ZAFIZA-535867 format. One record per residue: residue number from 1; x, y, z of N, C-alpha, C, CB in turn. Coordinates in pm, 1 decimal. Glycine has a CB too. Example, Ala and Ser with C-alpha at 12.3 -4.5 7.8 and 13.67 -1.06 7.14 Angstrom:
ZAFIZA-535867
   num       n_xx       n_yy       n_zz      ca_xx      ca_yy      ca_zz       c_xx       c_yy       c_zz      cb_xx      cb_yy      cb_zz
     1     1319.0     -569.0      780.0     1230.0     -450.0      780.0     1320.0     -330.0      780.0     1130.8     -447.3      904.6
     2     1285.0     -225.0      708.0     1367.0     -106.0      714.0     1290.0        3.0      787.0     1408.4      -59.8      572.5
end
This chain:
ZAFIZA-535867
   num       n_xx       n_yy       n_zz      ca_xx      ca_yy      ca_zz       c_xx       c_yy       c_zz      cb_xx      cb_yy      cb_zz
     1    15933.1     2775.4    10849.9    15978.2     2759.9    11010.4    15994.9     2810.7    11092.2    16049.7     2729.5    11042.5
     2    15982.6     2860.8    11249.6    15987.8     2937.8    11297.9    16123.4     2990.3    11377.6    15896.5     2917.5    11341.4
     3    16189.6     3025.2    11411.7    16263.4     3080.2    11428.5    16264.2     3086.8    11619.6    16244.2     3190.2    11332.0
     4    16356.8     3083.9    11737.0    16254.1     3137.8    11826.6    16283.9     3321.1    11862.8    16263.9     3032.1    11976.9
     5    16384.2     3356.3    11773.3    16352.1     3494.2    11761.8    16249.9     3575.6    11697.3    16435.5     3533.5    11723.1
     6    16144.3     3482.3    11646.9    16027.8     3451.6    11594.4    15952.1     3489.4    11617.6    15995.2     3374.8    11591.2
     7    15882.2     3615.4    11676.6    15723.1     3503.5    11699.5    15607.5     3579.9    11602.0    15641.8     3504.4    11911.4
     8    15496.3     3531.6    11690.1    15386.8     3566.6    11585.3    15407.6     3701.5    11524.3    15243.4     3565.1    11648.9
     9    15342.3     3700.8    11391.2    15364.5     3803.4    11288.6    15275.2     3890.3    11396.1    15309.2     3775.2    11107.5
    10    15332.3     4025.2    11396.9    15283.4     4127.0    11390.5    15124.0     4168.7    11367.2    15354.1     4163.0    11316.9
    11    15013.5     4261.6    11444.2    14828.3     4249.6    11403.8    14861.3     4397.3    11336.3    14665.8     4243.4    11574.5
    12    14858.5     4404.9    11236.1    14845.0     4525.7    11179.6    14726.4     4610.9    11238.5    14832.0     4504.5    11038.9
    13    14794.6     4744.3    11278.5    14703.2     4852.2    11401.5    14610.9     4878.3    11253.9    14812.6     5043.9    11507.0
    14    14409.5     4967.8    11260.2    14395.6     5027.4    11160.2    14359.5     5176.9    11192.9    14308.8     4956.7    11085.3
    15    14480.9     5215.7    11280.9    14555.8     5325.9    11278.8    14606.1     5385.7    11216.8    14610.2     5329.7    11317.4
    16    14673.7     5304.9    11170.9    14773.9     5286.6    11093.8    14766.0     5345.5    10903.5    14788.4     5129.6    11119.3
    17    14620.1     5322.3    10871.9    14579.0     5311.2    10769.5    14602.7     5534.0    10698.6    14405.3     5215.6    10801.5
    18    14664.3     5548.5    10615.5    14666.0     5682.0    10574.4    14503.9     5662.1    10465.5    14844.0     5728.7    10484.1
    19    14472.8     5587.7    10388.3    14342.4     5571.2    10277.3    14200.0     5672.6    10399.0    14291.4     5322.4    10239.2
    20    14230.7     5571.4    10521.5    14108.9     5572.9    10602.1    14152.1     5704.9    10620.6    14078.2     5468.9    10732.1
    21    14202.1     5787.3    10691.7    14233.0     5895.0    10766.1    14193.3     5993.5    10579.0    14432.1     5886.5    10866.8
    22    14234.1     5951.9    10458.9    14247.3     6076.6    10383.0    14101.4     6096.6    10291.7    14391.2     6065.2    10281.7
    23    13999.1     5982.5    10329.8    13897.8     5987.6    10312.2    13807.9     6043.9    10383.7    13881.0     5908.6    10294.3
    24    13838.4     5997.7    10570.4    13730.4     6115.6    10668.8    13768.9     6267.6    10597.2    13784.5     6123.3    10885.5
    25    13932.3     6294.0    10605.5    13914.6     6436.8    10598.5    13824.6     6477.3    10510.3    14025.0     6501.6    10571.5
    26    13857.6     6381.3    10386.7    13752.1     6455.7    10295.9    13581.4     6482.1    10282.2    13776.3     6401.8    10193.9
    27    13574.1     6386.6    10372.4    13439.8     6388.6    10437.9    13386.9     6483.2    10474.7    13427.9     6329.9    10528.7
    28    13483.7     6541.0    10597.7    13469.3     6610.8    10651.0    13414.2     6743.0    10610.5    13548.3     6599.4    10691.8
    29    13542.9     6798.2    10531.2    13502.4     6875.8    10390.1    13467.4     6935.9    10376.7    13455.1     6861.7    10315.5
    30    13379.7     6788.5    10246.0    13301.6     6790.6    10161.5    13123.2     6834.9    10263.9    13330.7     6633.3    10076.2
    31    13163.4     6740.5    10341.3    12985.2     6826.6    10482.8    13035.8     6977.5    10532.1    12956.5     6701.1    10718.5
    32    13126.0     6982.1    10562.0    13163.2     7177.2    10604.8    13126.2     7205.1    10446.9    13390.8     7248.0    10666.5
    33    13205.3     7273.3    10402.8    13154.6     7272.3    10140.4    12971.4     7281.7    10230.2    13211.1     6960.0     9946.6
    34    12944.3     7195.6    10148.2    12815.1     7213.3    10198.3    12720.7     7260.8    10274.2    12798.9     7168.2    10211.8
    35    12816.7     7230.8    10427.0    12662.6     7328.1    10492.2    12729.5     7487.8    10459.0    12618.5     7301.5    10728.4
    36    12800.5     7493.9    10439.1    12779.1     7624.4    10415.4    12777.7     7674.3    10272.0    12869.7     7689.2    10484.6
    37    12766.5     7635.4    10192.2    12697.1     7610.8    10109.2    12508.4     7619.8    10089.8    12752.7     7508.4    10103.1
    38    12462.8     7502.1    10187.1    12324.5     7540.0    10234.7    12292.2     7660.0    10325.4    12276.7     7432.6    10302.2
    39    12380.9     7662.9    10400.4    12353.5     7831.6    10467.3    12313.4     7956.0    10462.0    12413.3     7876.6    10488.7
    40    12384.7     8002.7    10360.7    12443.1     8074.2    10256.7    12293.2     8097.5    10149.1    12588.1     7974.7    10185.3
    41    12233.7     7992.3    10121.3    12125.2     8001.1     9993.8    12038.7     8077.4    10108.1    12047.7     7828.3     9903.2
    42    12017.6     7985.1    10241.4    11873.2     8024.1    10326.6    11915.5     8154.9    10338.9    11830.4     7944.2    10488.2
    43    12006.0     8239.2    10379.2    12049.8     8409.6    10413.7    11962.6     8426.5    10298.2    12240.0     8485.2    10404.9
    44    12010.0     8388.0    10195.8    12052.1     8459.4    10075.1    11827.0     8550.0    10062.2    12139.3     8289.6     9897.7
    45    11785.9     8375.1    10040.6    11677.6     8382.3    10027.8    11589.2     8439.5    10179.7    11653.3     8253.1     9970.8
    46    11599.7     8409.2    10315.4    11534.5     8549.4    10419.1    11596.8     8633.7    10352.0    11569.5     8571.3    10597.2
    47    11726.1     8727.3    10264.8    11756.5     8827.8    10227.3    11673.7     8912.2    10085.2    11883.2     8795.9    10219.5
    48    11626.3     8775.6    10034.5    11506.5     8811.5     9913.2    11402.5     8791.0     9971.9    11496.9     8728.5     9776.6
    49    11406.3     8785.2    10086.1    11278.0     8800.5    10147.4    11235.4     8883.7    10180.7    11254.9     8754.6    10222.5
    50    11342.8     8946.7    10306.7    11286.8     9089.0    10345.9    11310.7     9174.7    10237.0    11352.1     9153.5    10474.9
    51    11365.4     9202.0    10171.3    11371.3     9270.8    10060.9    11233.6     9280.1    10000.0    11467.6     9214.1     9975.4
    52    11188.4     9170.6     9935.7    11043.7     9167.2     9884.6    10995.7     9220.0     9944.8    10973.0     9071.6     9868.4
    53    10950.2     9157.9    10138.2    10853.8     9320.5    10170.6    10841.3     9402.0    10233.6    10761.6     9335.8    10188.9
    54    11025.0     9504.9    10208.7    10998.5     9606.0    10236.9    10978.9     9687.0    10086.5    11095.9     9646.3    10335.3
    55    10953.7     9623.7    10002.6    10883.2     9698.0     9838.4    10762.8     9738.3     9813.4    10880.5     9613.3     9722.9
    56    10781.2     9578.3     9876.7    10563.5     9568.5     9926.7    10506.2     9660.5    10011.8    10502.5     9421.8    10029.2
    57    10550.7     9720.5    10101.7    10512.3     9760.6    10180.2    10562.8     9899.7    10117.9    10541.5     9699.0    10301.3
    58    10649.3     9952.4    10056.7    10673.3    10064.4     9994.1    10525.1    10153.0     9883.2    10807.1    10010.5     9909.4
    59    10478.8    10004.9     9822.7    10441.8    10052.5     9711.1    10321.9    10038.3     9791.1    10472.5     9991.9     9568.1
    60    10249.8     9987.2     9913.7    10137.5     9937.7     9946.1    10137.7    10099.9    10005.9    10121.5     9782.7    10038.4
    61    10245.0    10163.0    10047.2    10229.7    10347.4    10124.4    10166.8    10409.0     9952.9    10467.1    10462.4    10198.8
    62    10275.8    10362.0     9887.7    10300.3    10486.1     9794.7    10119.6    10425.0     9734.6    10488.5    10483.0     9652.4
    63    10076.2    10343.4     9710.6     9943.5    10339.5     9681.7     9830.5    10409.1     9755.4     9919.3    10223.5     9681.8
    64     9874.6    10392.5     9825.5     9755.2    10437.4     9983.3     9768.6    10575.4     9944.9     9817.0    10402.7    10193.1
    65     9921.7    10653.4     9962.5     9926.9    10831.6     9927.3     9893.6    10841.4     9816.7    10060.6    10917.3     9932.2
    66     9859.4    10819.3     9715.3     9779.2    10816.1     9583.4     9608.0    10817.4     9583.2     9825.2    10681.9     9512.3
    67     9517.8    10703.5     9609.7     9387.7    10699.5     9662.7     9366.4    10824.8     9781.1     9366.8    10546.2     9724.4
    68     9476.1    10840.2     9881.7     9456.9    10951.8     9972.8     9452.7    11139.8     9890.0     9601.9    10925.1    10087.7
    69     9558.1    11120.0     9756.0     9527.5    11246.1     9709.5     9419.6    11136.8     9606.4     9673.9    11365.8     9640.2
    70     9371.1    11118.3     9619.1     9251.8    11077.1     9427.7     9177.4    11136.2     9522.1     9181.0    10873.3     9326.9
    71     9140.6    11105.5     9676.4     9002.0    11139.1     9719.1     8980.2    11058.7     9784.9     8902.2    11153.9     9638.8
    72     9052.6    10979.2     9784.1     9049.5    10819.6     9903.8     8905.3    10711.2     9862.0     9011.1    10888.8    10126.6
    73     8810.0    10681.2     9929.1     8734.7    10606.0     9923.6     8564.1    10708.0     9933.2     8785.0    10498.5    10034.7
    74     8627.6    10833.9    10041.9     8452.7    10958.3     9976.7     8460.6    11018.8     9858.5     8411.7    11119.6    10071.0
    75     8362.8    11080.2     9836.0     8232.7    11153.1     9749.8     8361.2    11298.9     9791.9     7998.2    11148.4     9843.1
    76     8394.0    11353.3     9672.6     8455.7    11448.9     9729.7     8445.6    11591.7     9602.3     8614.6    11383.5     9774.1
    77     8453.7    11726.3     9647.7     8502.5    11771.6     9484.1     8722.8    11838.9     9488.9     8345.7    11972.1     9427.6
    78     8745.4    11797.5     9498.8     8936.3    11757.0     9533.4     8966.3    11975.6     9429.2     9048.0    11493.8     9359.2
    79     8937.8    12033.2     9337.1     8972.8    12130.3     9290.5     8894.7    12174.6     9195.5     9076.6    12120.9     9262.2
    80     8861.6    12301.8     9259.1     8731.3    12420.3     9092.6     8789.2    12522.3     9170.4     8473.2    12429.7     9073.3
    81     8832.6    12566.4     8977.1     8873.5    12704.3     8971.0     8843.3    12776.2     8833.9     9020.6    12710.1     9000.3
    82     8848.1    12880.4     8817.1     8833.6    12974.1     8715.6     8919.1    13015.6     8634.1     8799.0    13062.4     8752.2
    83     8923.2    13106.9     8545.7     8968.1    13232.5     8540.0     8909.1    13291.9     8493.6     9057.5    13257.7     8503.1
    84     8929.6    13419.1     8627.2     8890.1    13484.1     8759.8     8860.4    13606.4     8663.5     9014.7    13499.9     8904.0
    85     8866.3    13678.6     8545.0     8854.1    13793.2     8488.3     8807.7    13727.4     8364.5     8976.7    13887.4     8487.4
    86     8718.1    13820.5     8338.3     8703.2    13837.0     8145.7     8634.6    13912.4     8124.0     8649.2    13730.5     8047.9
    87     8669.8    13945.5     7933.7     8598.1    14092.2     7885.6     8472.3    14006.4     7849.1     8680.6    14201.8     7734.5
    88     8379.4    14069.3     7809.1     8317.1    14050.9     7748.3     8269.3    14026.3     7621.9     8302.7    14082.7     7778.3
    89     8209.1    13904.5     7571.9     8241.3    13821.1     7460.0     8390.3    13730.3     7425.2     8221.1    13913.3     7359.9
    90     8431.7    13753.8     7574.9     8517.4    13647.7     7589.3     8556.9    13520.7     7633.5     8561.4    13674.8     7612.5
    91     8596.6    13373.4     7589.2     8603.4    13217.8     7647.8     8653.3    13271.2     7789.1     8726.7    13089.0     7557.3
    92     8590.0    13223.0     7869.4     8657.1    13093.2     7990.6     8653.4    13017.1     8053.1     8690.8    13087.6     8058.3
    93     8751.2    12965.2     8108.6     8789.3    12808.6     8178.8     8786.0    12759.4     8294.0     8897.7    12773.2     8170.3
    94     8645.6    12666.7     8320.8     8652.3    12638.3     8505.6     8690.6    12469.0     8422.2     8439.1    12669.1     8655.9
    95     8823.3    12453.7     8554.0     8866.6    12282.7     8594.1     8810.3    12266.9     8743.8     9067.0    12245.0     8596.1
    96     8800.6    12099.2     8692.2     8780.8    12136.4     8805.0     8790.5    11948.1     8805.9     8640.4    12252.8     8848.8
    97     8847.0    11921.8     8954.6     8873.8    11736.8     8984.0     8754.7    11714.4     9090.3     9064.1    11680.8     9075.2
    98     8671.6    11609.2     9101.6     8683.6    11501.5     9151.9     8647.3    11333.8     9174.3     8675.0    11543.2     9203.0
    99     8619.4    11330.7     9287.2     8672.0    11222.2     9328.2     8518.9    11102.0     9357.9     8774.7    11271.3     9469.2
   100     8529.7    10979.7     9356.9     8407.4    10945.9     9366.1     8283.7    10949.2     9361.0     8403.9    10935.0     9400.7
   101     8293.9    11005.2     9219.1     8169.7    11057.6     9178.1     8097.5    11004.6     9044.4     8191.7    11195.5     9166.8
   102     7891.8    10938.0     9096.9     7915.5    10891.7     8990.9     7864.0    10995.2     8890.5     7865.9    10763.7     8984.6
   103     7796.6    11100.3     8899.8     7757.6    11266.3     8830.2     7825.1    11360.5     8856.1     7635.6    11331.2     8863.2
   104     7859.9    11439.9     8746.6     7849.9    11601.2     8797.5     7791.7    11675.5     8726.4     7964.4    11673.9     8814.5
   105     7749.2    11773.1     8786.3     7672.9    11892.7     8705.7     7787.0    12062.6     8758.1     7451.4    11899.0     8786.6
   106     7710.0    12138.6     8576.8     7787.0    12290.9     8639.4     7655.3    12333.4     8562.8     7985.4    12368.0     8580.4
   107     7620.6    12421.7     8653.0     7489.2    12520.8     8618.3     7581.2    12646.8     8621.5     7337.5    12525.1     8746.6
   108     7499.5    12732.7     8596.0     7468.9    12792.3     8456.3     7568.6    12721.8     8323.6     7501.0    12969.1     8470.6
   109     7578.6    12619.7     8278.5     7651.3    12543.9     8181.8     7547.5    12472.7     8068.1     7738.6    12432.6     8264.3
   110     7555.0    12491.9     7943.5     7505.8    12414.6     7829.0     7526.7    12285.8     7746.9     7515.5    12477.8     7762.1
   111     7689.9    12278.8     7802.8     7766.6    12164.5     7734.5     7779.1    12055.9     7898.6     7955.8    12236.7     7647.1
   112     7746.8    11980.3     7865.3     7758.7    11894.0     7944.9     7894.7    11855.8     7991.7     7697.7    11805.9     7899.0
   113     7923.9    11749.3     8121.2     8040.9    11774.2     8189.2     8032.6    11593.1     8249.0     8031.3    11930.3     8317.9
   114     8107.6    11544.4     8312.0     8128.5    11432.8     8327.8     8247.2    11430.4     8453.1     8157.5    11375.0     8192.2
   115     8262.9    11277.5     8557.6     8361.0    11224.8     8666.0     8459.9    11302.6     8567.8     8382.2    11034.2     8706.0
   116     8542.9    11346.3     8649.5     8695.1    11312.5     8609.7     8777.0    11425.6     8727.2     8734.1    11355.4     8407.3
   117     8887.8    11327.8     8759.1     9007.2    11389.5     8787.9     9076.2    11518.3     8774.2     9064.2    11333.8     8747.0
   118     9085.2    11600.5     8659.0     9136.5    11677.1     8570.8     9002.1    11723.4     8450.4     9268.1    11590.4     8511.9
   119     8956.5    11814.4     8463.9     8860.3    11843.2     8356.8     8842.1    12026.3     8275.0     8714.9    11795.1     8439.8
   120     8890.2    12042.6     8214.2     8862.1    12149.4     8198.8     8749.1    12225.4     8123.9     8947.0    12171.2     8172.7
   121     8631.4    12331.2     8104.4     8573.3    12342.6     8005.8     8512.7    12489.5     8024.8     8487.4    12228.3     7985.2
   122     8489.8    12532.6     7852.7     8475.6    12651.0     7832.7     8360.4    12728.6     7851.4     8507.9    12661.2     7738.1
   123     8395.3    12878.5     7934.0     8255.3    12923.1     7910.0     8262.7    13050.0     7819.6     8177.6    12954.6     8050.6
   124     8079.0    13076.8     7802.3     8137.2    13272.8     7757.2     8036.8    13303.1     7848.4     8112.4    13372.3     7557.2
   125     8063.9    13368.1     7941.2     7990.2    13434.9     8020.6     7964.7    13590.3     7990.5     8045.7    13413.4     8138.8
   126     7878.9    13642.5     7945.2     7774.3    13787.1     7908.8     7813.7    13856.9     8042.3     7566.2    13758.5     7891.7
   127     7787.3    13837.6     8170.7     7764.1    13947.8     8289.5     7887.7    13823.4     8401.2     7526.4    13977.0     8359.2
   128     7927.3    13900.3     8524.5     7961.1    13820.1     8667.6     7862.1    13703.0     8660.1     7932.7    13919.0     8822.2
   129     7948.3    13545.1     8690.1     7842.6    13477.6     8717.3     7937.3    13377.2     8759.3     7731.9    13452.6     8610.9
   130     7840.2    13334.7     8853.7     7885.4    13217.9     8995.6     7828.1    13129.0     8907.0     7808.2    13223.6     9186.5
   131     7955.2    12998.3     8912.7     7925.0    12904.5     8843.7     7906.6    12805.1     8965.5     8024.2    12876.2     8731.3
   132     7845.8    12663.9     8947.8     7853.3    12582.1     9079.9     7843.2    12461.8     9048.0     7755.2    12606.9     9182.3
   133     7944.1    12355.0     9087.4     7903.4    12240.2     9049.5     7900.6    12166.1     9155.6     7969.1    12189.2     8954.7
   134     7880.8    12018.0     9079.4     7748.1    11927.2     9241.9     7811.6    11815.3     9175.3     7497.3    11927.4     9250.2
   135     7886.6    11782.8     9275.9     7847.2    11587.9     9213.4     7808.7    11508.2     9359.0     8040.0    11472.8     9124.7
   136     7765.5    11382.6     9279.0     7673.7    11314.7     9328.0     7786.2    11172.5     9345.1     7526.9    11311.8     9225.9
   137     7751.2    11134.7     9407.2     7812.7    11000.7     9455.5     7681.1    10834.2     9413.6     7839.2    11036.7     9668.1
   138     7726.4    10722.8     9406.1     7704.4    10621.5     9373.0     7557.1    10649.6     9490.1     7835.1    10505.4     9381.4
   139     7552.4    10660.4     9620.0     7476.3    10587.1     9724.8     7341.4    10752.5     9740.6     7613.8    10531.3     9906.9
   140     7383.3    10848.0     9605.1     7313.2    10929.0     9585.0     7285.3    11083.5     9699.6     7216.3    10841.4     9561.6
   141     7384.8    11065.2     9782.8     7482.6    11183.1     9803.3     7553.8    11274.1     9721.3     7566.7    11145.7     9856.3
   142     7519.2    11382.9     9767.0     7612.2    11508.1     9667.4     7659.6    11580.2     9728.7     7552.9    11600.8     9573.3
   143     7738.8    11688.0     9650.9     7857.0    11742.8     9743.7     7837.8    11916.4     9616.8     8069.1    11603.0     9739.3
   144     7911.2    11989.5     9683.9     7876.2    12148.7     9573.9     7967.7    12207.5     9593.3     7751.2    12262.1     9597.9
   145     8052.1    12333.9     9519.0     8161.3    12436.3     9550.9     8129.9    12519.2     9370.4     8363.4    12340.6     9595.2
   146     8136.6    12669.5     9468.5     8106.7    12693.6     9315.0     8204.8    12780.1     9307.8     7960.4    12749.6     9260.5
   147     8184.0    12938.2     9257.4     8388.4    13001.6     9137.3     8248.4    13051.5     9052.5     8576.7    12811.8     9003.7
   148     8338.9    13203.4     9082.7     8276.2    13291.7     9006.7     8385.1    13360.4     8915.6     8198.2    13386.2     9094.0
   149     8288.4    13361.1     8775.7     8392.3    13426.1     8706.7     8323.5    13575.6     8624.7     8459.6    13304.8     8595.3
   150     8470.9    13693.7     8716.1     8416.9    13814.6     8665.4     8400.5    13843.7     8519.5     8489.1    13908.7     8713.0
   151     8322.3    13942.4     8457.7     8321.2    14005.7     8365.4     8326.7    14179.7     8383.7     8217.2    13950.5     8306.3
   152     8414.3    14142.0     8241.4     8453.3    14296.2     8295.4     8372.7    14405.6     8161.8     8673.6    14319.5     8301.1
end
C-alpha cells in the first residue's frame, strides 16, 4: 500500500552504473594500447626499409667501384710491368692485368697467356727486349702496351 509519503519508485539512473564506466575505460585503454603497438610496428617497418635501402645503395656503390677498378665495361690493359733488369741467362717476370678481353698475346713469348686480372709469366731474354702485350675484345678491337726488360 502506498502511503502519502511514498511516491512512485525512483527511476534508475543509467549514469550511476560503475560497471559501464569501468568497461568503457578498459575498452578505451585497450584501443589506445592497440594503436600504440600498431603504430610502433609501422614505424619499425619503415625504419627497417630505410636501413635496407641504405645498405643496398652502399652495396651498389661498392659494386660499381669494383667494376670500375676492374675496368668497367671497356676493354683495357689495367697493369703491365716487368722485372726491369736482369743478367744474361736469368729469368724475369712480366705481369699484366686486363679487363673485358677475349684473348691476350705477349710477344715475343713462347708460352701462351690468357686474359686475367693479375697474371705473371716468366721470360728468359738473352738481350734487352721490348715485350708487347695485346688484348683483344669480343668486338675485335684491341689495345696494346709495351714493357722493356734490360739485360746486362
